[in-house]
C-alpha positions as CSV (number, residue, x, y, z in Angstrom):
1,M,-27.5,-13.3,8.2
2,S,-28.5,-16.6,6.7
3,P,-26.9,-19.9,7.7
4,T,-25.2,-20.2,4.3
5,G,-23.7,-16.7,4.8
6,R,-22.5,-17.6,8.3
7,R,-20.9,-20.8,7.1
8,G,-19.2,-19.0,4.2
9,R,-17.9,-16.3,6.6
10,R,-16.7,-19.0,9.0
11,S,-15.0,-20.9,6.2
12,G,-13.3,-17.7,5.0
13,R,-12.0,-17.0,8.6
14,W,-10.6,-20.6,8.8
15,A,-8.9,-20.3,5.5
16,A,-7.3,-17.0,6.5
17,E,-6.1,-18.5,9.8
18,A,-4.7,-21.5,7.9
19,V,-2.8,-19.3,5.6
20,T,-1.5,-17.2,8.5
21,V,-0.3,-20.3,10.3
22,A,1.4,-21.6,7.1
23,V,3.2,-18.3,6.5
24,A,4.3,-18.2,10.2
25,A,5.6,-21.7,9.9
26,V,7.6,-20.8,6.8
27,V,9.0,-17.7,8.5
28,A,9.9,-19.5,11.7
29,F,11.5,-22.6,10.1
30,P,14.9,-20.9,9.5
31,L,15.0,-19.9,13.2
32,Y,14.1,-23.5,14.2
33,W,16.8,-24.9,12.0
34,M,19.4,-22.4,13.4
35,V,18.7,-23.5,17.0
36,L,18.5,-27.1,16.0
37,T,21.9,-27.0,14.3
38,A,23.3,-25.3,17.3
39,L,22.1,-28.1,19.5
40,K,23.1,-31.0,17.3
41,P,26.3,-33.0,17.8
42,E,29.0,-32.3,15.3
43,A,28.5,-35.6,13.6
44,E,24.9,-34.8,12.9
45,V,25.7,-31.3,11.7
46,I,28.0,-32.6,9.0
47,S,25.9,-35.6,8.2
48,A,25.0,-36.1,4.5
49,D,21.5,-37.1,5.7
50,P,20.3,-34.1,7.8
51,R,17.2,-34.7,10.0
52,P,14.8,-32.0,11.3
53,W,15.3,-33.3,14.9
54,T,18.0,-34.6,17.2
55,L,17.9,-37.2,19.9
56,A,21.2,-36.2,21.5
57,P,21.2,-32.4,22.0
58,T,24.4,-30.8,23.3
59,F,25.7,-27.4,24.2
60,D,29.2,-28.0,22.8
61,S,28.6,-25.5,20.0
62,F,27.5,-22.8,22.4
63,V,30.6,-23.5,24.5
64,R,32.8,-23.0,21.4
65,A,31.0,-19.8,20.5
66,L,31.3,-18.3,24.0
67,T,34.9,-19.2,24.4
68,V,36.0,-17.2,21.3
69,Q,38.8,-14.8,22.3
70,S,37.4,-11.4,23.1
71,F,33.8,-12.5,22.8
72,G,32.8,-10.3,25.6
73,R,34.5,-7.3,24.0
74,Y,32.7,-8.0,20.7
75,L,29.4,-8.2,22.6
76,L,30.1,-4.9,24.4
77,N,31.0,-3.2,21.1
78,S,27.7,-4.3,19.5
79,V,25.7,-3.1,22.5
80,V,27.4,0.3,22.5
81,V,26.8,0.8,18.8
82,A,23.2,-0.4,18.9
83,V,22.3,1.6,22.0
84,A,24.0,4.8,20.6
85,V,22.2,4.5,17.3
86,V,18.8,3.9,19.0
87,L,19.1,6.9,21.4
88,L,20.5,9.3,18.8
89,S,18.0,8.3,16.1
90,L,15.1,8.7,18.5
91,L,16.2,12.2,19.5
92,L,17.1,13.5,16.1
93,S,14.2,11.9,14.3
94,F,11.7,13.3,16.8
95,L,13.1,16.8,16.5
96,A,13.3,16.6,12.7
97,A,9.8,15.2,12.4
98,T,8.4,17.9,14.6
99,A,10.1,20.6,12.6
100,L,8.9,19.2,9.3
101,T,5.4,18.8,10.5
102,R,4.8,21.9,12.7
103,F,6.8,24.5,10.8
104,R,6.5,25.9,7.3
105,F,9.7,26.9,5.8
106,R,11.5,27.1,2.4
107,S,12.6,23.8,0.8
108,R,10.4,21.8,3.2
109,T,8.9,19.8,0.4
110,T,12.3,19.2,-1.1
111,L,13.6,17.8,2.2
112,L,10.6,15.4,2.4
113,V,11.2,14.2,-1.1
114,M,14.9,13.7,-0.4
115,L,14.0,11.5,2.6
116,L,12.1,9.2,0.3
117,V,14.8,9.2,-2.3
118,V,17.5,8.3,0.2
119,Q,15.5,5.2,1.3
120,M,15.5,3.9,-2.3
121,V,19.3,3.8,-2.7
122,P,20.8,0.3,-2.1
123,V,23.1,0.1,0.9
124,E,25.7,-1.7,-1.2
125,A,25.9,1.2,-3.7
126,L,26.9,3.6,-0.9
127,T,29.4,1.4,1.0
128,I,32.4,2.4,-1.1
129,P,31.6,6.2,-1.1
130,L,31.0,6.0,2.6
131,F,34.4,4.3,3.1
132,F,36.2,7.2,1.5
133,V,34.1,9.7,3.5
134,M,35.1,7.9,6.8
135,Q,38.7,7.9,5.6
136,S,38.5,11.7,5.3
137,V,36.6,12.2,8.6
138,R,39.4,10.4,10.4
139,D,41.7,13.4,9.9
140,V,39.2,15.8,11.3
141,A,37.4,13.7,14.0
142,P,39.3,10.4,14.6
143,V,36.5,9.0,16.8
144,F,34.2,8.9,13.7
145,G,36.8,7.7,11.3
146,L,37.8,4.2,10.2
147,N,38.6,1.6,12.8
148,H,36.4,3.4,15.4
149,L,32.9,2.5,16.7
150,G,31.9,6.1,16.0
151,S,32.0,5.4,12.2
152,L,29.5,2.6,12.6
153,V,27.2,4.8,14.7
154,L,27.4,7.6,12.2
155,V,26.7,5.4,9.2
156,H,23.8,3.6,10.9
157,L,22.3,6.9,11.8
158,A,22.5,8.1,8.2
159,F,20.4,5.0,7.1
160,S,18.0,4.9,10.0
161,L,17.1,8.6,10.3
162,P,15.2,9.0,6.9
163,F,12.8,6.2,7.6
164,A,12.4,7.2,11.3
165,I,11.7,10.8,10.4
166,W,9.2,9.9,7.7
167,M,7.4,7.4,10.0
168,L,7.2,9.9,13.0
169,R,5.7,12.6,10.8
170,G,2.4,10.8,10.9
171,F,2.4,10.6,14.7
172,V,3.3,14.2,15.1
173,A,0.7,15.3,12.6
174,A,-1.9,13.3,14.5
175,V,-1.5,15.5,17.6
176,P,-4.0,18.4,17.3
177,V,-2.5,21.8,17.0
178,E,-5.2,23.0,19.4
179,L,-3.4,20.9,22.1
180,E,-0.3,23.0,21.6
181,E,-2.3,26.2,21.7
182,A,-3.9,25.2,24.9
183,A,-0.6,24.4,26.5
184,T,0.8,27.8,25.4
185,L,-2.2,29.5,26.9
186,D,-1.5,27.7,30.2
187,G,2.0,29.1,30.2
188,A,4.0,26.2,28.8
189,S,7.0,27.0,26.7
190,R,7.6,25.3,23.4
191,F,10.3,23.2,24.9
192,R,8.1,22.1,27.7
193,F,5.3,21.2,25.3
194,L,7.7,19.3,23.2
195,W,9.1,17.0,25.9
196,Q,6.2,16.8,28.4
197,V,3.2,16.6,26.0
198,L,4.2,15.8,22.5
199,F,7.0,13.3,23.3
200,P,4.7,10.9,25.3
201,L,2.0,11.1,22.7
202,V,4.3,9.9,19.9
203,A,6.0,7.3,22.1
204,P,4.5,4.3,20.2
205,G,6.0,5.6,17.0
206,L,9.3,6.2,18.7
207,V,9.3,2.6,19.9
208,A,8.5,1.2,16.5
209,T,11.4,3.2,14.9
210,S,13.8,2.2,17.8
211,V,13.2,-1.5,17.2
212,L,14.0,-1.2,13.5
213,S,17.1,0.9,14.3
214,F,18.3,-1.6,16.9
215,I,17.9,-4.6,14.6
216,H,19.7,-2.9,11.8
217,A,22.6,-1.8,13.9
218,W,22.8,-5.1,15.9
219,N,22.8,-7.4,12.9
220,D,25.1,-5.4,10.7
221,F,28.0,-7.2,9.1
222,L,28.7,-5.2,5.9
223,F,29.5,-1.9,7.5
224,A,31.4,-3.5,10.4
225,K,33.5,-5.5,8.0
226,T,34.1,-2.4,5.8
227,F,34.9,0.3,8.4
228,I,36.6,-1.8,11.1
229,I,39.6,-2.9,9.1
230,S,42.5,-3.6,11.5
231,A,41.3,-2.6,15.0
232,A,40.3,-6.0,16.4
233,E,39.4,-4.5,19.7
234,N,36.6,-2.5,18.0
235,Q,35.0,-5.3,16.0
236,T,31.4,-6.2,16.7
237,L,29.7,-9.5,17.4
238,P,28.8,-10.5,13.8
239,L,32.5,-10.4,12.9
240,A,33.2,-12.9,15.7
241,L,31.5,-15.6,13.7
242,Q,34.3,-15.3,11.1
243,V,36.4,-17.3,13.4
244,F,34.4,-20.4,12.6
245,V,34.6,-19.9,8.8
246,K,37.6,-22.0,7.7
247,P,39.0,-22.8,4.2
248,D,38.6,-26.6,4.7
249,Q,35.4,-26.9,6.7
250,N,33.2,-24.4,8.4
251,D,32.1,-25.0,12.0
252,W,28.4,-24.7,11.3
253,G,27.4,-25.7,14.8
254,A,29.4,-22.8,16.4
255,I,28.2,-20.4,13.7
256,M,24.5,-21.3,14.4
257,A,25.2,-21.1,18.2
258,G,26.7,-17.7,17.8
259,S,23.8,-16.6,15.6
260,T,21.3,-17.9,18.3
261,L,23.1,-15.9,21.0
262,M,23.0,-12.8,18.8
263,T,19.2,-13.3,18.4
264,I,18.5,-13.4,22.1
265,P,19.0,-9.6,22.8
266,V,16.8,-8.7,19.9
267,L,14.0,-11.0,21.2
268,V,14.4,-9.5,24.7
269,F,14.2,-6.0,23.4
270,F,11.2,-6.9,21.3
271,V,9.3,-8.5,24.2
272,L,10.0,-5.4,26.4
273,V,8.5,-3.0,23.8
274,Q,6.0,-5.4,22.2
275,R,2.8,-3.5,23.3
276,R,4.0,-0.1,22.2
277,L,5.5,-1.6,19.0
278,V,2.0,-2.9,18.0
279,A,0.4,0.4,18.7
280,G,3.2,2.2,16.8
281,L,2.9,0.1,13.7
282,A,-0.9,0.4,13.8
283,G,-0.6,4.2,14.1
284,A,1.9,4.2,11.2
285,V,-0.6,2.3,9.0
286,K,-3.5,4.7,9.9
287,S,-1.3,7.7,9.1
């Protein structure tokens, strides 16, 4: 390659890196401002001349957020809902993706199209119909009705499963059929092949879908506000931030502190599964 070509290639790489850094800075700025507001004294938070720094950081906002009545209960409810959604979505999406990929049956194509169509429907458009569904479910299975955490688990599963199934189809299809035939010849049952061979091979895809399911369930406010009407003991963590929303003046420091605390579990979960998540997203792009 000529020197001119090398310089052009190097300049293009630098330009791409500069654009990447700029985009990352734009994406990270709201998070920086959230943490900064949580650490600012109250006088600086309500100041008419906001500054992108503080010389007197304080944890008073975090103290107010952590001392909200039943904060621990709200946290536990959020953990229960998010973990239940992740585990159930992993199990059901894995089985459904395997069935849609490995088996040929009537209406298979129709089901695949329906999975795509469901993802196109706005969440807001289904909130009211789902409210009446949960109201009816309460008479049959109270644990999945209104004012129960089961209603949140059920609704989040309904929204996370279509994407998870569609994404896992590519991972299941990438596993050669010959591998299953070889396992069968070695005496492995279909159940054993499913959990001891296929499941570990599609683990990156399962991790990628679990992260998305966890974030969706953990940060949910709309469904929690809609389905948990009067049972304060079953409210989740996002609803706890309503305590700091007041008619006269909102406590933005406490709101940002609570939001920062809510972000920490997501970051921890992301760090724990980071490697498999990258592999899963890369596999999804290839498929």
